[in-house]
BALOBA-1460 file (C-alpha; in Angstrom, 3 decimals):
// residues 185
<rec num="1" residu="m" x="-116.564" y="122.199" z="149.511"/>
<rec num="2" residu="k" x="-119.025" y="120.622" z="151.954"/>
<rec num="3" residu="i" x="-122.554" y="121.999" z="151.656"/>
<rec num="4" residu="s" x="-123.859" y="123.355" z="154.948"/>
<rec num="5" residu="p" x="-127.180" y="125.144" z="155.552"/>
<rec num="6" residu="e" x="-125.188" y="128.408" z="155.742"/>
<rec num="7" residu="l" x="-123.509" y="127.839" z="152.367"/>
<rec num="8" residu="a" x="-126.856" y="126.820" z="150.834"/>
<rec num="9" residu="r" x="-128.409" y="130.095" z="152.057"/>
<rec num="10" residu="i" x="-125.460" y="132.085" z="150.688"/>
<rec num="11" residu="h" x="-125.906" y="130.432" z="147.281"/>
<rec num="12" residu="a" x="-129.672" y="131.070" z="147.278"/>
<rec num="13" residu="h" x="-129.284" y="134.745" z="148.202"/>
<rec num="14" residu="l" x="-126.611" y="135.227" z="145.527"/>
<rec num="15" residu="c" x="-129.001" y="133.695" z="142.968"/>
<rec num="16" residu="g" x="-131.713" y="136.048" z="144.226"/>
<rec num="17" residu="d" x="-130.556" y="139.555" z="145.132"/>
<rec num="18" residu="g" x="-126.814" y="138.957" z="145.133"/>
<rec num="19" residu="s" x="-123.928" y="139.570" z="142.782"/>
<rec num="20" residu="v" x="-120.555" y="138.006" z="142.099"/>
<rec num="21" residu="s" x="-118.304" y="140.152" z="139.892"/>
<rec num="22" residu="v" x="-114.769" y="140.124" z="138.532"/>
<rec num="23" residu="w" x="-113.134" y="142.901" z="136.543"/>
<rec num="24" residu="k" x="-109.718" y="143.776" z="135.140"/>
<rec num="25" residu="t" x="-107.846" y="146.559" z="136.942"/>
<rec num="26" residu="k" x="-105.131" y="148.972" z="135.866"/>
<rec num="27" residu="e" x="-103.249" y="148.500" z="139.122"/>
<rec num="28" residu="k" x="-99.611" y="147.393" z="138.792"/>
<rec num="29" residu="d" x="-99.696" y="144.641" z="141.377"/>
<rec num="30" residu="r" x="-103.247" y="143.399" z="140.794"/>
<rec num="31" residu="q" x="-104.697" y="142.286" z="137.455"/>
<rec num="32" residu="f" x="-108.218" y="141.468" z="138.633"/>
<rec num="33" residu="r" x="-110.604" y="142.415" z="141.429"/>
<rec num="34" residu="g" x="-113.545" y="140.413" z="142.687"/>
<rec num="35" residu="v" x="-116.561" y="141.467" z="144.734"/>
<rec num="36" residu="i" x="-119.408" y="139.528" z="146.302"/>
<rec num="37" residu="g" x="-122.452" y="141.610" z="147.236"/>
<rec num="38" residu="y" x="-125.989" y="141.208" z="148.509"/>
<rec num="39" residu="s" x="-128.650" y="143.948" z="148.430"/>
<rec num="40" residu="n" x="-131.913" y="144.020" z="150.341"/>
<rec num="41" residu="k" x="-134.124" y="146.536" z="152.134"/>
<rec num="42" residu="n" x="-134.654" y="144.053" z="154.961"/>
<rec num="43" residu="q" x="-132.020" y="144.563" z="157.674"/>
<rec num="44" residu="r" x="-132.595" y="141.086" z="159.147"/>
<rec num="45" residu="l" x="-131.779" y="139.431" z="155.808"/>
<rec num="46" residu="l" x="-128.627" y="141.534" z="155.411"/>
<rec num="47" residu="e" x="-127.429" y="140.631" z="158.913"/>
<rec num="48" residu="n" x="-128.204" y="136.922" z="158.420"/>
<rec num="49" residu="f" x="-126.330" y="136.879" z="155.098"/>
<rec num="50" residu="r" x="-123.393" y="138.676" z="156.681"/>
<rec num="51" residu="k" x="-123.334" y="136.183" z="159.577"/>
<rec num="52" residu="d" x="-123.524" y="133.140" z="157.254"/>
<rec num="53" residu="f" x="-120.764" y="134.574" z="155.047"/>
<rec num="54" residu="s" x="-118.511" y="135.193" z="158.030"/>
<rec num="55" residu="m" x="-119.119" y="131.660" z="159.332"/>
<rec num="56" residu="v" x="-118.359" y="129.977" z="155.984"/>
<rec num="57" residu="f" x="-115.531" y="132.165" z="154.649"/>
<rec num="58" residu="g" x="-114.114" y="133.760" z="157.804"/>
<rec num="59" residu="v" x="-114.389" y="137.344" z="156.528"/>
<rec num="60" residu="k" x="-116.538" y="140.258" z="157.610"/>
<rec num="61" residu="m" x="-118.681" y="141.907" z="154.955"/>
<rec num="62" residu="k" x="-118.911" y="145.685" z="154.817"/>
<rec num="63" residu="m" x="-122.377" y="147.267" z="155.236"/>
<rec num="64" residu="v" x="-123.092" y="149.953" z="152.630"/>
<rec num="65" residu="a" x="-125.848" y="152.488" z="153.419"/>
<rec num="66" residu="g" x="-127.844" y="149.889" z="155.366"/>
<rec num="67" residu="r" x="-129.038" y="148.292" z="152.127"/>
<rec num="68" residu="e" x="-126.127" y="146.203" z="150.924"/>
<rec num="69" residu="v" x="-123.294" y="144.070" z="152.257"/>
<rec num="70" residu="s" x="-120.182" y="143.360" z="150.218"/>
<rec num="71" residu="v" x="-116.639" y="142.073" z="150.401"/>
<rec num="72" residu="k" x="-113.765" y="142.352" z="147.936"/>
<rec num="73" residu="s" x="-112.129" y="138.963" z="147.546"/>
<rec num="74" residu="l" x="-110.982" y="137.396" z="144.310"/>
<rec num="75" residu="r" x="-110.195" y="134.219" z="146.273"/>
<rec num="76" residu="i" x="-113.827" y="133.826" z="147.435"/>
<rec num="77" residu="v" x="-115.190" y="134.733" z="143.981"/>
<rec num="78" residu="k" x="-113.081" y="131.898" z="142.533"/>
<rec num="79" residu="i" x="-114.305" y="129.452" z="145.189"/>
<rec num="80" residu="l" x="-117.954" y="130.372" z="144.541"/>
<rec num="81" residu="t" x="-117.771" y="130.311" z="140.742"/>
<rec num="82" residu="e" x="-115.758" y="127.076" z="140.623"/>
<rec num="83" residu="e" x="-118.203" y="125.386" z="143.010"/>
<rec num="84" residu="f" x="-121.485" y="126.844" z="141.691"/>
<rec num="85" residu="g" x="-120.923" y="128.418" z="138.255"/>
<rec num="86" residu="s" x="-122.530" y="131.692" z="137.219"/>
<rec num="87" residu="f" x="-124.853" y="133.758" z="139.401"/>
<rec num="88" residu="g" x="-126.251" y="135.786" z="136.475"/>
<rec num="89" residu="s" x="-130.007" y="136.344" z="136.606"/>
<rec num="90" residu="r" x="-130.575" y="134.198" z="133.483"/>
<rec num="91" residu="e" x="-127.786" y="131.700" z="134.223"/>
<rec num="92" residu="w" x="-127.845" y="130.559" z="137.872"/>
<rec num="93" residu="k" x="-128.551" y="126.901" z="138.639"/>
<rec num="94" residu="i" x="-128.909" y="124.871" z="141.789"/>
<rec num="95" residu="p" x="-125.853" y="122.592" z="141.892"/>
<rec num="96" residu="r" x="-126.176" y="118.857" z="142.381"/>
<rec num="97" residu="s" x="-124.464" y="119.155" z="145.786"/>
<rec num="98" residu="i" x="-127.439" y="121.197" z="147.074"/>
<rec num="99" residu="k" x="-130.112" y="119.207" z="145.182"/>
<rec num="100" residu="e" x="-128.793" y="115.988" z="146.730"/>
<rec num="101" residu="s" x="-128.286" y="117.404" z="150.228"/>
<rec num="102" residu="n" x="-130.446" y="116.598" z="153.249"/>
<rec num="103" residu="e" x="-133.987" y="117.934" z="153.666"/>
<rec num="104" residu="n" x="-132.981" y="120.691" z="156.093"/>
<rec num="105" residu="t" x="-130.331" y="122.100" z="153.736"/>
<rec num="106" residu="k" x="-132.770" y="122.042" z="150.796"/>
<rec num="107" residu="l" x="-135.381" y="123.880" z="152.871"/>
<rec num="108" residu="e" x="-132.826" y="126.483" z="153.973"/>
<rec num="109" residu="w" x="-131.941" y="127.113" z="150.317"/>
<rec num="110" residu="l" x="-135.618" y="127.417" z="149.328"/>
<rec num="111" residu="k" x="-136.512" y="129.764" z="152.196"/>
<rec num="112" residu="a" x="-133.533" y="132.030" z="151.460"/>
<rec num="113" residu="f" x="-134.371" y="132.151" z="147.746"/>
<rec num="114" residu="f" x="-138.060" y="132.855" z="148.391"/>
<rec num="115" residu="e" x="-137.187" y="135.620" z="150.882"/>
<rec num="116" residu="d" x="-135.554" y="137.444" z="147.969"/>
<rec num="117" residu="e" x="-137.555" y="136.436" z="144.929"/>
<rec num="118" residu="a" x="-141.069" y="135.383" z="145.940"/>
<rec num="119" residu="y" x="-144.174" y="137.234" z="146.965"/>
<rec num="120" residu="n" x="-147.021" y="135.853" z="149.018"/>
<rec num="121" residu="e" x="-150.440" y="136.277" z="147.414"/>
<rec num="122" residu="k" x="-152.383" y="135.882" z="150.646"/>
<rec num="123" residu="k" x="-155.715" y="136.421" z="148.879"/>
<rec num="124" residu="y" x="-155.115" y="133.197" z="146.903"/>
<rec num="125" residu="d" x="-152.938" y="131.492" z="149.555"/>
<rec num="126" residu="r" x="-150.017" y="130.979" z="147.195"/>
<rec num="127" residu="l" x="-146.373" y="131.919" z="146.915"/>
<rec num="128" residu="k" x="-145.194" y="133.128" z="143.485"/>
<rec num="129" residu="t" x="-141.755" y="133.674" z="142.052"/>
<rec num="130" residu="k" x="-141.122" y="135.472" z="138.776"/>
<rec num="131" residu="s" x="-137.854" y="134.907" z="136.926"/>
<rec num="132" residu="m" x="-136.234" y="135.241" z="133.521"/>
<rec num="133" residu="n" x="-134.400" y="131.962" z="134.182"/>
<rec num="134" residu="p" x="-136.634" y="128.969" z="133.317"/>
<rec num="135" residu="s" x="-133.914" y="126.363" z="133.940"/>
<rec num="136" residu="g" x="-133.181" y="127.849" z="137.377"/>
<rec num="137" residu="l" x="-136.892" y="127.758" z="138.252"/>
<rec num="138" residu="m" x="-137.057" y="124.167" z="136.963"/>
<rec num="139" residu="d" x="-134.265" y="123.309" z="139.431"/>
<rec num="140" residu="v" x="-136.328" y="124.940" z="142.211"/>
<rec num="141" residu="k" x="-139.394" y="122.949" z="141.121"/>
<rec num="142" residu="h" x="-137.427" y="119.673" z="141.140"/>
<rec num="143" residu="m" x="-136.154" y="120.443" z="144.628"/>
<rec num="144" residu="l" x="-139.723" y="121.170" z="145.803"/>
<rec num="145" residu="d" x="-140.847" y="117.894" z="144.153"/>
<rec num="146" residu="s" x="-138.125" y="116.010" z="146.054"/>
<rec num="147" residu="l" x="-139.676" y="117.371" z="149.273"/>
<rec num="148" residu="k" x="-143.177" y="116.388" z="148.063"/>
<rec num="149" residu="i" x="-144.251" y="120.042" z="147.831"/>
<rec num="150" residu="f" x="-146.490" y="120.674" z="144.824"/>
<rec num="151" residu="s" x="-145.660" y="123.616" z="142.563"/>
<rec num="152" residu="s" x="-146.339" y="124.657" z="138.984"/>
<rec num="153" residu="l" x="-144.138" y="126.384" z="136.439"/>
<rec num="154" residu="t" x="-145.756" y="128.579" z="133.781"/>
<rec num="155" residu="g" x="-144.416" y="130.658" z="130.931"/>
<rec num="156" residu="p" x="-143.031" y="132.120" z="128.884"/>
<rec num="157" residu="n" x="-145.178" y="135.160" z="129.576"/>
<rec num="158" residu="c" x="-145.436" y="138.217" z="127.309"/>
<rec num="159" residu="d" x="-142.172" y="139.572" z="128.779"/>
<rec num="160" residu="d" x="-140.406" y="136.177" z="128.411"/>
<rec num="161" residu="s" x="-140.559" y="135.645" z="132.187"/>
<rec num="162" residu="y" x="-141.693" y="132.496" z="134.003"/>
<rec num="163" residu="y" x="-143.678" y="131.969" z="137.193"/>
<rec num="164" residu="l" x="-143.191" y="129.282" z="139.805"/>
<rec num="165" residu="t" x="-146.299" y="129.010" z="141.981"/>
<rec num="166" residu="i" x="-146.787" y="127.085" z="145.226"/>
<rec num="167" residu="p" x="-150.538" y="126.801" z="145.935"/>
<rec num="168" residu="k" x="-152.051" y="126.341" z="149.405"/>
<rec num="169" residu="f" x="-148.875" y="127.835" z="150.812"/>
<rec num="170" residu="s" x="-150.158" y="128.322" z="154.368"/>
<rec num="171" residu="s" x="-150.837" y="124.578" z="154.720"/>
<rec num="172" residu="i" x="-147.291" y="123.439" z="153.860"/>
<rec num="173" residu="e" x="-145.777" y="122.220" z="157.111"/>
<rec num="174" residu="e" x="-142.159" y="122.705" z="155.976"/>
<rec num="175" residu="f" x="-142.790" y="126.437" z="155.564"/>
<rec num="176" residu="r" x="-144.689" y="126.913" z="158.820"/>
<rec num="177" residu="g" x="-143.528" y="130.179" z="160.337"/>
<rec num="178" residu="f" x="-142.024" y="131.426" z="157.051"/>
<rec num="179" residu="i" x="-142.617" y="135.158" z="156.813"/>
<rec num="180" residu="k" x="-141.996" y="136.885" z="153.532"/>
<rec num="181" residu="e" x="-140.427" y="140.254" z="154.360"/>
<rec num="182" residu="p" x="-140.571" y="142.846" z="152.989"/>
<rec num="183" residu="i" x="-143.762" y="142.683" z="150.944"/>
<rec num="184" residu="r" x="-142.942" y="142.694" z="147.235"/>
<rec num="185" residu="k" x="-141.353" y="145.965" z="146.103"/>
């Protein structure tokens, strides 16, 4: 599957506030069901995810209570998991196809991921991301390094989490105009 900026954003959002699930059913004609979902309080992010998903996979996602979009499709679940592996919060990774993509696609992935997972500490002019997945954050750090954007990875913390920090965030040209919405929950 060719990596486009839209597919990179889909992957990043699924690693952040998304879910990809498969379960066994008791239906006669269907052994398994699959669902792809994305939850966020920010309506703009939901609409953008929905638009990207429609463009890449040709299906329309259902809006649930204005806070989540989802689609039932075992076919798309198989495509996503075969291409990218697990999306579990401790298991997701950035695939080589995204890590080796062009600068624009890498930046689209990073912005989408940070929209979900990061918070902007304006007082210290830094962007921070907390995760229970050190290898996933290491992938993010390597991608930032490839774009010559300095970041640091710290942890494990007392709760076994890790932090990825980007200092002097407001001076990074590649993120000019990036607005973190909503403010951390």
